[in-house]
Structures are given as C-alpha cells and as structure tokens.
PLY file of the C-alpha trace (Angstrom):
ply
format ascii 1.0
element vertex 72
property float x
property float y
property float z
element edge 71
property int vertex1
property int vertex2
end_header
0.00 0.00 0.00
1.35 3.42 -0.92
2.07 5.84 1.88
1.13 9.49 1.61
2.95 10.55 4.79
5.79 12.34 3.01
3.41 14.29 0.72
0.93 15.08 3.51
3.74 16.44 5.66
4.38 19.07 2.98
0.82 19.90 1.88
-2.48 19.45 3.74
-5.19 17.10 2.42
-2.95 15.34 -0.12
-4.05 11.91 1.08
-7.74 12.89 1.06
-7.46 14.40 -2.41
-5.69 11.30 -3.72
-8.33 9.00 -2.19
-11.11 11.08 -3.73
-9.47 10.99 -7.15
-8.95 7.21 -6.86
-12.67 6.77 -6.14
-13.64 9.00 -9.07
-11.36 7.00 -11.38
-12.69 3.68 -10.06
-16.34 4.51 -10.69
-15.98 6.70 -13.81
-17.19 4.03 -16.24
-19.76 2.38 -13.96
-22.70 3.92 -15.81
-21.61 2.18 -19.03
-22.00 -1.26 -17.43
-24.93 -0.66 -15.05
-28.37 0.91 -15.21
-29.42 3.12 -12.31
-33.00 4.04 -11.43
-33.84 6.73 -8.91
-36.84 6.20 -6.68
-38.24 7.58 -3.46
-40.36 5.85 -0.85
-42.40 7.62 1.81
-42.11 5.73 5.08
-44.53 7.88 7.12
-42.05 7.60 9.98
-43.19 4.15 11.14
-40.64 1.55 12.20
-42.79 -1.26 10.82
-42.77 0.16 7.31
-39.00 0.74 7.46
-38.45 -2.88 8.54
-40.68 -4.16 5.72
-38.80 -2.01 3.21
-35.46 -3.32 4.47
-36.65 -6.91 4.12
-38.01 -6.27 0.62
-34.71 -4.74 -0.47
-32.72 -7.65 0.98
-34.95 -10.18 -0.74
-34.65 -8.28 -4.01
-30.87 -8.21 -3.70
-30.78 -11.94 -3.00
-32.85 -12.67 -6.11
-30.73 -10.31 -8.23
-27.45 -11.94 -7.27
-28.70 -15.52 -6.99
-27.49 -16.60 -10.43
-24.46 -14.34 -10.67
-22.16 -16.40 -8.44
-19.82 -18.92 -10.03
-20.17 -22.31 -8.40
-17.95 -25.28 -8.93
0 1
1 2
2 3
3 4
4 5
5 6
6 7
7 8
8 9
9 10
10 11
11 12
12 13
13 14
14 15
15 16
16 17
17 18
18 19
19 20
20 21
21 22
22 23
23 24
24 25
25 26
26 27
27 28
28 29
29 30
30 31
31 32
32 33
33 34
34 35
35 36
36 37
37 38
38 39
39 40
40 41
41 42
42 43
43 44
44 45
45 46
46 47
47 48
48 49
49 50
50 51
51 52
52 53
53 54
54 55
55 56
56 57
57 58
58 59
59 60
60 61
61 62
62 63
63 64
64 65
65 66
66 67
67 68
68 69
69 70
70 71
C-alpha cells in the first residue's frame, strides 16, 4: 500500500485528495455497465414500514445476485 505521509507532511489534504481521485477514477465508467434508477419511498415515519422495506430490499438483492455467483 502506498504511503502518503511524506506528501501530507508538505501539503495538507494530499491523502484525502488522492483518495477522492482514486474513487472517481474507479467509478468513472460504472454507468456504461450498469443501469441506475432513482426512486423515493415515503415511510410515514413508522418503524414497521421501514423494517418491511429493508426486508423487501434484501430479498430483491438476493434474487438479483442468486445466479451471478460462479459455483464449482
């Protein structure tokens, strides 16, 4: 792992700037391989509805990734 101690000692936020740029570079082409949909859900502030939403999302994720794993 690269160390940013020597650069950070000279200039503030070098490590944070480098980490941010690494993340930007990593995800720059993500939209060419994935489709993103924005949605909003009103929870009316109830814990029950939030728990149901969490379970629905987990079940959806499980179904989505069910056939994507390589098994031997």
